[in-house]
Backbone as a chain_set.jsonl record, in Angstrom:
{"seq": "MIELLWVSDPSEAQSLSTRHTLLWERWSGREANACPFGVCVRPVDSYDTGPPFPGWEYRPSYLPEPLLMYIGEAEVEEPMWVYLSFQRRAQYQERFAEHPIGAREITGLTLTTRAPLRSRAAQKIVENGILTTLIGATPLLEIEFDGKRQKKCRDFRPNLPLVFQL", "coords": {"N": [[112.366, 108.03, 107.96], [113.846, 106.618, 105.154], [112.866, 104.851, 102.019], [113.375, 102.684, 99.576], [112.171, 101.475, 96.965], [111.37, 98.829, 94.695], [109.945, 97.133, 91.966], [109.656, 93.585, 91.498], [108.336, 91.67, 90.986], [105.783, 91.635, 88.721], [103.19, 90.591, 88.467], [102.656, 90.495, 91.287], [102.383, 92.74, 92.154], [100.415, 94.229, 90.962], [98.237, 92.905, 92.138], [94.944, 91.819, 93.422], [95.039, 92.504, 96.258], [96.854, 94.728, 95.724], [96.362, 96.307, 94.179], [94.877, 98.782, 94.829], [96.269, 100.792, 95.493], [98.136, 101.589, 93.645], [100.911, 101.287, 92.943], [102.008, 99.599, 90.981], [101.343, 101.464, 88.672], [102.675, 103.782, 89.276], [105.068, 102.787, 89.195], [105.339, 101.588, 86.767], [104.822, 103.547, 85.294], [106.939, 105.507, 85.662], [108.601, 106.913, 84.254], [107.07, 108.527, 82.411], [104.229, 109.953, 82.97], [103.823, 109.421, 85.804], [104.117, 109.917, 89.689], [107.227, 109.184, 91.224], [107.186, 108.528, 93.822], [106.547, 108.222, 97.349], [105.042, 109.486, 100.378], [105.316, 109.025, 103.721], [104.127, 109.672, 106.8], [104.112, 110.068, 110.121], [102.153, 109.746, 113.386], [102.163, 112.828, 115.229], [102.394, 112.672, 118.098], [101.349, 110.668, 121.103], [98.816, 111.247, 121.45], [97.593, 111.737, 119.131], [94.769, 110.446, 117.038], [94.273, 109.811, 114.355], [94.347, 109.984, 110.933], [96.068, 112.261, 109.312], [94.999, 113.186, 106.816], [92.485, 112.313, 104.343], [91.476, 109.029, 104.089], [91.813, 105.731, 102.918], [91.972, 102.414, 104.409], [94.732, 100.432, 104.664], [95.903, 97.428, 104.726], [98.508, 95.639, 104.328], [100.171, 92.516, 103.551], [102.241, 91.762, 105.128], [102.422, 93.262, 107.363], [101.572, 92.783, 111.096], [98.597, 91.962, 112.384], [96.921, 94.512, 114.428], [97.825, 96.022, 113.135], [97.98, 98.542, 110.349], [97.718, 100.541, 107.61], [97.037, 104.051, 106.555], [96.023, 105.277, 103.375], [96.259, 108.109, 101.363], [93.993, 109.333, 99.038], [94.95, 110.104, 95.856], [95.633, 110.849, 92.595], [97.961, 109.317, 90.29], [99.704, 110.812, 89.564], [100.686, 112.364, 91.603], [102.554, 111.916, 94.636], [102.107, 108.731, 96.456], [100.45, 109.082, 99.475], [101.155, 108.158, 102.701], [99.856, 107.101, 105.869], [101.466, 106.17, 108.7], [99.949, 104.481, 111.262], [100.913, 103.269, 113.45], [103.554, 103.913, 114.028], [105.793, 105.889, 116.216], [107.711, 108.542, 117.574], [108.649, 108.465, 119.707], [109.168, 105.532, 120.493], [111.199, 105.189, 118.937], [113.097, 106.854, 119.636], [115.364, 106.686, 121.75], [116.667, 104.553, 120.082], [117.814, 106.265, 117.784], [120.265, 106.757, 115.752], [123.162, 108.372, 114.976], [123.7, 108.402, 111.604], [126.291, 106.756, 109.361], [126.997, 108.641, 107.544], [126.999, 110.711, 108.941], [124.362, 112.174, 109.26], [121.543, 112.746, 111.264], [118.597, 113.229, 111.437], [115.647, 113.683, 109.395], [114.859, 116.967, 108.46], [113.561, 118.241, 106.506], [111.819, 118.364, 103.443], [111.51, 118.776, 100.062], [109.509, 118.515, 97.317], [109.42, 118.181, 93.523], [107.308, 118.177, 91.372], [105.464, 117.178, 88.043], [103.262, 117.967, 87.655], [100.767, 120.522, 89.267], [99.905, 119.896, 92.933], [96.966, 118.329, 93.81], [95.395, 116.971, 95.311], [93.143, 116.196, 98.53], [95.088, 114.839, 100.474], [97.539, 116.203, 100.094], [97.572, 118.435, 100.023], [96.837, 118.794, 103.094], [99.358, 117.646, 103.936], [101.22, 119.583, 102.562], [100.276, 121.989, 103.974], [100.541, 121.445, 106.746], [103.297, 121.827, 106.866], [105.162, 119.956, 106.217], [106.101, 119.198, 103.708], [107.641, 121.155, 100.894], [106.721, 122.065, 97.653], [107.559, 122.018, 94.294], [107.225, 122.958, 90.837], [108.067, 121.039, 88.036], [110.124, 119.84, 85.29], [111.068, 116.921, 85.353], [110.251, 114.889, 87.968], [111.472, 115.05, 91.347], [113.177, 114.41, 94.66], [114.169, 116.445, 97.459], [115.607, 115.636, 99.987], [116.422, 117.155, 103.467], [118.731, 116.697, 105.809], [119.204, 117.086, 109.217], [118.985, 120.223, 109.287], [120.868, 120.979, 107.501], [123.343, 121.131, 108.668], [126.38, 120.25, 108.03], [126.624, 121.473, 105.496], [126.8, 119.993, 102.892], [126.126, 118.1, 99.869], [124.618, 115.587, 98.551], [123.855, 114.588, 95.283], [121.953, 112.278, 93.565], [121.407, 111.457, 90.868], [121.727, 110.831, 87.659], [121.149, 108.131, 88.22], [118.915, 108.137, 90.4], [116.237, 109.871, 91.197], [116.888, 111.896, 93.512], [118.116, 113.901, 96.017], [120.46, 114.578, 98.361], [120.569, 116.583, 101.186], [122.87, 117.412, 103.331]], "CA": [[112.742, 107.081, 107.113], [113.75, 106.222, 103.432], [112.71, 103.216, 101.75], [113.154, 102.514, 98.011], [111.031, 100.627, 96.263], [111.35, 98.198, 93.165], [109.057, 96.002, 91.272], [110.355, 92.509, 91.067], [107.261, 90.585, 90.545], [104.792, 92.737, 88.311], [101.727, 90.21, 89.181], [102.127, 90.94, 92.842], [102.111, 94.599, 92.09], [99.04, 94.345, 90.181], [97.115, 91.883, 92.411], [93.912, 92.572, 93.608], [95.137, 93.344, 97.475], [97.527, 95.769, 96.042], [95.782, 97.232, 92.812], [94.241, 100.327, 94.887], [97.766, 101.177, 95.972], [98.658, 102.199, 92.449], [102.192, 100.785, 92.928], [102.335, 99.331, 89.464], [101.135, 102.677, 87.725], [103.776, 104.588, 89.791], [106.497, 102.081, 88.932], [105.626, 101.115, 85.316], [104.653, 104.938, 84.77], [108.007, 106.513, 86.352], [109.232, 107.805, 83.218], [105.979, 109.227, 82.083], [103.144, 110.847, 84.068], [103.703, 108.913, 87.373], [105.337, 110.464, 90.416], [107.529, 107.568, 91.272], [107.597, 108.611, 95.322], [106.034, 107.99, 98.132], [105.35, 110.147, 101.748], [104.875, 108.547, 104.698], [104.012, 110.085, 107.912], [103.3, 109.018, 111.721], [101.641, 110.463, 114.464], [103.313, 113.88, 115.998], [102.425, 112.339, 119.27], [100.088, 109.834, 121.376], [97.215, 111.971, 121.51], [96.973, 111.555, 117.478], [93.987, 109.394, 116.85], [93.749, 109.536, 113.072], [95.15, 110.348, 109.955], [96.005, 113.963, 108.742], [93.972, 113.789, 105.569], [91.386, 111.366, 104.186], [92.495, 107.969, 103.18], [91.55, 104.269, 103.035], [92.706, 101.426, 105.152], [95.31, 99.228, 103.598], [96.236, 95.81, 105.61], [99.449, 94.578, 103.746], [100.303, 91.095, 104.358], [103.75, 91.762, 105.968], [101.945, 94.011, 108.716], [100.836, 92.032, 111.821], [97.05, 92.568, 112.98], [96.138, 95.179, 114.402], [98.744, 97.11, 112.339], [97.664, 99.127, 109.302], [98.377, 102.052, 106.966], [96.335, 104.993, 105.595], [96.422, 105.687, 101.942], [95.767, 109.147, 100.899], [93.243, 109.659, 97.826], [95.326, 110.453, 95.238], [95.994, 110.393, 91.152], [98.899, 108.539, 90.06], [100.638, 112.03, 89.191], [100.73, 112.717, 93.014], [103.039, 110.854, 95.322], [101.338, 108.132, 97.609], [100.381, 109.51, 100.676], [100.481, 107.242, 103.473], [99.857, 107.566, 107.423], [101.769, 105.172, 109.412], [99.444, 105.042, 112.785], [101.867, 102.487, 114.366], [104.8, 104.284, 114.214], [105.626, 106.73, 117.203], [108.962, 108.724, 117.563], [109.174, 107.987, 121.078], [109.193, 104.265, 120.133], [112.558, 104.943, 118.432], [114.226, 108.256, 119.792], [116.474, 105.922, 122.017], [117.475, 103.756, 119.154], [118.09, 106.965, 116.81], [121.852, 107.019, 115.851], [123.896, 108.973, 113.887], [124.267, 107.407, 110.384], [128.049, 106.907, 109.202], [127.431, 109.889, 106.96], [126.739, 112.064, 109.972], [123.08, 112.418, 109.368], [120.854, 111.962, 112.207], [117.089, 113.14, 111.374], [115.142, 114.371, 108.255], [114.421, 118.05, 108.689], [112.925, 119.156, 105.259], [111.386, 117.759, 101.86], [111.047, 119.166, 98.827], [109.177, 117.773, 96.206], [109.482, 118.927, 92.284], [106.491, 117.385, 90.403], [105.288, 117.673, 86.931], [101.866, 118.833, 87.919], [100.477, 120.764, 90.722], [99.315, 118.568, 93.994], [95.556, 119.051, 93.908], [94.583, 115.9, 96.256], [93.323, 116.805, 99.982], [95.927, 114.744, 101.161], [98.615, 116.645, 99.522], [97.034, 119.872, 100.819], [97.09, 118.363, 104.491], [100.844, 117.535, 103.932], [101.698, 121.047, 102.735], [99.788, 122.981, 105.147], [101.39, 120.75, 108.257], [104.749, 122.149, 106.775], [105.814, 118.694, 106.084], [106.538, 119.011, 102.537], [107.556, 121.888, 100.248], [106.416, 121.719, 96.491], [108.04, 122.813, 93.06], [106.563, 122.426, 89.471], [109.117, 121.018, 87.035], [109.932, 119.008, 84.332], [111.407, 116.343, 86.08], [110.247, 114.413, 89.312], [112.697, 115.024, 92.09], [112.655, 114.655, 95.836], [115.393, 116.894, 97.957], [115.813, 115.384, 101.595], [117.287, 118.044, 104.02], [118.964, 116.29, 106.927], [119.659, 117.79, 110.189], [119.213, 121.535, 109.075], [121.858, 121.054, 106.706], [124.577, 121.816, 109.233], [127.234, 120.003, 107.254], [126.929, 122.084, 104.123], [127.029, 118.963, 102.109], [125.079, 117.891, 99.285], [124.982, 114.121, 97.143], [122.757, 114.221, 94.08], [122.136, 110.584, 93.024], [120.711, 111.877, 89.3], [120.463, 110.324, 87.099], [120.297, 107.079, 88.979], [117.722, 108.221, 91.438], [115.839, 111.398, 91.163], [117.072, 112.031, 94.846], [119.292, 114.791, 96.026], [120.334, 114.606, 99.984], [121.333, 118.11, 101.671], [123.733, 117.249, 104.454]], "C": [[112.807, 107.204, 105.756], [113.623, 104.854, 103.047], [112.406, 103.406, 100.147], [112.385, 101.622, 97.596], [111.307, 100.052, 94.949], [110.634, 97.015, 93.038], [109.722, 94.878, 90.905], [109.287, 91.605, 90.623], [106.087, 91.311, 90.394], [103.324, 92.097, 88.618], [101.599, 90.443, 90.821], [101.746, 92.524, 92.916], [100.958, 95.028, 91.553], [97.951, 93.411, 90.924], [96.126, 92.445, 92.788], [94.028, 93.217, 95.152], [96.037, 94.382, 97.334], [97.105, 97.125, 94.975], [95.52, 98.48, 93.313], [95.307, 101.213, 95.111], [98.247, 102.154, 94.755], [100.246, 102.003, 92.503], [102.289, 100.64, 91.694], [102.305, 100.555, 88.815], [102.341, 103.446, 88.023], [104.93, 104.144, 89.071], [106.557, 102.26, 87.166], [105.377, 102.772, 84.63], [105.543, 106.002, 85.267], [108.369, 107.45, 85.165], [108.029, 108.891, 82.28], [105.469, 110.158, 82.992], [103.337, 110.656, 85.594], [104.681, 109.266, 87.889], [105.547, 108.957, 90.849], [108.165, 107.829, 93.233], [106.356, 108.417, 96.196], [106.011, 108.75, 99.742], [104.745, 109.547, 102.484], [105.117, 109.193, 106.064], [103.347, 109.65, 108.967], [102.664, 110.325, 112.451], [102.62, 111.496, 115.114], [103.192, 113.371, 117.315], [101.306, 111.008, 119.692], [98.956, 110.415, 121.579], [96.792, 111.864, 119.999], [95.973, 110.355, 117.387], [93.567, 109.199, 115.409], [94.732, 110.014, 111.952], [95.065, 111.884, 109.824], [95.142, 114.393, 107.718], [93.105, 112.446, 105.136], [92.099, 110.273, 103.551], [91.547, 106.84, 103.651], [92.568, 103.153, 103.725], [93.527, 100.604, 104.3], [96.124, 98.489, 104.922], [97.286, 94.851, 104.558], [99.761, 93.347, 104.511], [101.378, 91.086, 105.423], [103.435, 92.677, 107.195], [101.263, 93.05, 109.289], [99.356, 92.624, 111.922], [97.282, 93.12, 114.051], [96.788, 96.123, 113.169], [97.783, 97.223, 110.826], [97.874, 100.339, 108.843], [97.078, 102.906, 106.2], [96.751, 105.611, 104.665], [96.024, 106.925, 101.492], [95.125, 108.675, 99.141], [93.856, 110.455, 96.912], [95.554, 109.874, 93.496], [97.4, 109.993, 91.365], [100.144, 109.686, 89.567], [101.396, 112.673, 90.544], [101.499, 111.57, 93.618], [101.612, 110.056, 96.144], [101.472, 108.536, 98.814], [99.933, 108.428, 101.689], [100.689, 107.577, 105.202], [100.112, 106.189, 108.081], [101.273, 105.202, 111.047], [100.23, 104.57, 113.783], [103.07, 103.073, 114.989], [104.722, 105.831, 115.411], [107.362, 107.229, 117.318], [109.609, 108.416, 118.627], [109.52, 106.507, 121.313], [111.083, 104.027, 119.789], [113.77, 105.824, 118.689], [115.333, 107.38, 120.707], [117.308, 105.101, 121.312], [117.887, 104.906, 117.759], [119.623, 107.07, 117.254], [122.361, 107.747, 114.796], [124.245, 108.276, 112.886], [125.866, 107.665, 110.246], [128.08, 107.928, 108.073], [126.987, 111.01, 107.604], [125.41, 112.572, 109.923], [122.216, 111.8, 110.545], [118.998, 111.915, 111.835], [116.642, 113.965, 109.921], [114.768, 115.792, 108.681], [113.544, 118.85, 107.672], [112.654, 118.478, 104.189], [111.229, 118.526, 101.226], [110.965, 118.353, 97.633], [109.282, 118.454, 94.916], [108.527, 117.538, 91.577], [106.291, 117.97, 89.048], [104.038, 118.292, 86.912], [101.848, 119.577, 89.117], [99.625, 119.668, 91.851], [97.883, 119.214, 94.034], [94.621, 118.112, 95.189], [94.719, 116.599, 97.98], [94.26, 116.198, 100.712], [96.997, 115.339, 101.012], [98.575, 118.293, 100.074], [97.594, 120.057, 102.226], [98.75, 118.675, 104.673], [101.486, 118.861, 103.726], [101.397, 122.054, 103.455], [100.394, 122.539, 106.341], [102.884, 121.394, 107.925], [106.107, 120.919, 106.452], [106.63, 118.553, 104.787], [106.458, 120.655, 101.644], [107.427, 121.57, 98.781], [107.274, 122.795, 95.561], [107.041, 121.962, 91.902], [108.302, 122.188, 88.602], [108.843, 119.793, 86.086], [110.186, 117.442, 84.395], [111.123, 115.686, 87.659], [111.572, 114.48, 90.332], [112.406, 115.296, 93.674], [113.999, 115.034, 96.501], [114.933, 116.416, 99.187], [116.676, 116.461, 102.259], [117.339, 116.874, 105.597], [119.695, 117.388, 108.044], [120.246, 119.286, 109.871], [120.305, 121.792, 108.182], [123.231, 121.312, 107.23], [126.056, 121.385, 108.884], [127.753, 120.604, 106.11], [127.324, 121.057, 103.081], [125.73, 118.461, 101.299], [125.489, 116.61, 98.463], [123.818, 114.261, 96.502], [122.995, 113.028, 93.307], [121.448, 110.642, 91.723], [121.844, 111.525, 88.88], [120.221, 108.865, 87.345], [119.129, 106.925, 89.656], [117.383, 109.702, 91.268], [115.414, 111.767, 92.765], [118.404, 112.638, 95.08], [119.231, 114.769, 98.095], [121.235, 116.024, 100.437], [121.563, 117.615, 103.304], [123.917, 118.26, 105.5]], "O": [[111.942, 107.828, 105.141], [114.145, 103.89, 103.608], [111.503, 104.058, 99.623], [111.956, 100.902, 98.497], [111.488, 100.857, 94.036], [110.671, 96.059, 93.813], [110.467, 95.02, 89.935], [109.573, 90.75, 89.784], [105.378, 91.666, 91.336], [102.386, 92.82, 88.954], [100.531, 90.543, 91.425], [100.982, 93.179, 93.625], [100.552, 96.18, 91.702], [96.878, 93.181, 90.365], [96.118, 93.665, 92.62], [93.359, 94.21, 95.437], [96.28, 95.076, 98.321], [97.385, 98.324, 94.975], [95.784, 99.43, 92.576], [95.16, 102.415, 94.887], [98.662, 103.299, 94.933], [100.815, 102.903, 91.885], [102.709, 101.632, 91.1], [103.38, 100.829, 88.281], [103.054, 103.783, 87.078], [105.676, 104.892, 88.44], [107.418, 102.814, 86.482], [105.789, 103.041, 83.502], [105.176, 107.175, 85.348], [108.384, 108.676, 85.275], [108.352, 109.877, 81.617], [106.106, 110.979, 83.651], [103.082, 111.505, 86.448], [105.814, 109.235, 87.409], [104.784, 107.992, 90.896], [109.217, 107.42, 93.724], [105.229, 108.466, 95.704], [107.053, 108.568, 100.372], [103.562, 109.34, 102.213], [106.278, 109.257, 106.468], [102.291, 109.018, 108.947], [102.702, 111.515, 112.136], [103.733, 111.139, 115.499], [104.206, 113.719, 117.921], [100.588, 110.456, 118.858], [98.037, 109.704, 121.984], [95.591, 111.916, 119.734], [96.426, 109.249, 117.683], [92.587, 108.489, 115.181], [95.869, 110.396, 112.231], [94.115, 112.575, 110.192], [94.631, 115.507, 107.603], [93.249, 111.491, 105.898], [93.022, 110.375, 102.743], [90.703, 106.954, 104.54], [93.783, 103.127, 103.529], [93.061, 100.105, 103.275], [96.769, 99.02, 105.826], [97.022, 93.734, 104.113], [99.66, 93.161, 105.723], [101.304, 90.426, 106.46], [104.327, 92.78, 108.037], [100.465, 92.375, 108.639], [99.099, 93.753, 111.504], [97.875, 92.43, 114.88], [96.11, 96.828, 112.422], [97.102, 96.327, 110.327], [98.213, 101.235, 109.617], [96.307, 102.381, 105.397], [97.67, 106.425, 104.764], [94.92, 106.697, 100.998], [95.667, 107.931, 98.324], [93.471, 111.624, 96.942], [95.624, 108.677, 93.218], [97.998, 110.247, 92.411], [101.295, 109.362, 89.271], [102.441, 113.322, 90.521], [101.258, 110.411, 93.278], [100.506, 110.548, 96.367], [102.572, 108.407, 99.351], [98.829, 107.883, 101.699], [101.628, 108.248, 105.632], [99.302, 105.263, 108.079], [101.929, 105.751, 111.932], [100.358, 105.167, 114.852], [103.514, 102.842, 116.114], [103.792, 106.637, 115.407], [108.227, 106.366, 117.163], [110.806, 108.137, 118.691], [110.163, 106.242, 122.329], [111.886, 103.176, 120.172], [114.922, 105.73, 118.265], [116.435, 107.462, 120.167], [118.459, 104.855, 121.673], [118.261, 104.362, 116.72], [120.134, 107.306, 118.349], [121.857, 107.635, 113.679], [125.124, 107.438, 113.084], [126.523, 108.52, 110.84], [129.193, 108.132, 107.589], [126.65, 112.066, 107.069], [125.25, 113.558, 110.642], [122.173, 110.59, 110.768], [118.283, 110.918, 111.928], [117.386, 114.836, 109.471], [114.075, 115.627, 109.685], [112.94, 119.887, 107.944], [113.612, 117.747, 103.936], [110.595, 119.419, 101.787], [111.85, 117.718, 97.06], [109.231, 119.664, 95.136], [108.881, 116.38, 91.356], [106.789, 119.062, 88.773], [103.815, 119.177, 86.086], [102.718, 119.412, 89.973], [98.844, 118.791, 91.484], [97.684, 120.409, 94.252], [93.585, 118.434, 95.769], [95.659, 117.169, 98.533], [94.519, 116.808, 101.749], [97.757, 115.071, 101.942], [99.493, 119.038, 100.417], [98.392, 120.91, 102.616], [99.272, 119.592, 105.307], [102.244, 119.297, 104.593], [102.173, 122.998, 103.606], [100.824, 123.453, 107.045], [103.651, 121.424, 108.887], [107.337, 120.971, 106.454], [107.676, 117.905, 104.752], [105.413, 121.305, 101.694], [108.145, 120.608, 98.511], [107.592, 123.947, 95.855], [106.414, 120.905, 91.974], [109.296, 122.914, 88.605], [107.871, 119.04, 86.029], [109.6, 116.711, 83.597], [111.89, 116.079, 88.538], [112.622, 113.931, 89.997], [111.612, 116.167, 94.03], [114.959, 114.284, 96.323], [113.802, 116.773, 99.518], [117.709, 116.739, 101.649], [116.386, 116.42, 106.23], [120.51, 118.268, 107.767], [121.414, 119.637, 110.04], [120.681, 122.963, 108.126], [124.161, 121.645, 106.497], [126.964, 122.059, 109.371], [128.898, 120.456, 105.684], [128.281, 121.368, 102.372], [124.599, 118.388, 101.781], [126.527, 116.573, 97.802], [122.759, 114.072, 97.102], [123.96, 112.792, 92.58], [120.791, 109.624, 91.508], [122.896, 111.767, 89.471], [119.257, 108.315, 86.814], [118.407, 105.929, 89.622], [118.236, 110.588, 91.217], [114.283, 111.901, 93.233], [119.482, 112.24, 94.639], [118.261, 114.906, 98.84], [122.351, 116.341, 100.027], [120.721, 117.491, 104.193], [124.683, 118.043, 106.44]]}, "num_chains": 1, "name": "protein.A"}
């Protein structure tokens, strides 16, 4: 799943219920030192009992009870690490459909950040092979779909720091 966020209400992004997520800092500092990305992971299978990294419970108002997210502790220079405990691949497997551009699933992520990732959450994500990291002058997220079987590339820069490898 790919989700693009934009802050349309600064007061909501800075509210008490949202403040600890650092969403405002990520958005307002995206041209400076903040990492503009978040990486969400879900359980591998139904036997998973908890997040793969240390984190805190986040219960946004749009999620019905008892659903919640776990947010990994990380500074604003790193992505926001999110574990969606309620998402299961089996739930959506029958609904997976090929996108009109021919993509079916994400098979690789490469993240370029300005500074090395140091949090325990980041270490777990990298150790589990979910993400490859590089250091560079500008943040960039490269998303590989279907093992790059189409041998195509869609670069969204300069509008978005995002590259699709199809």
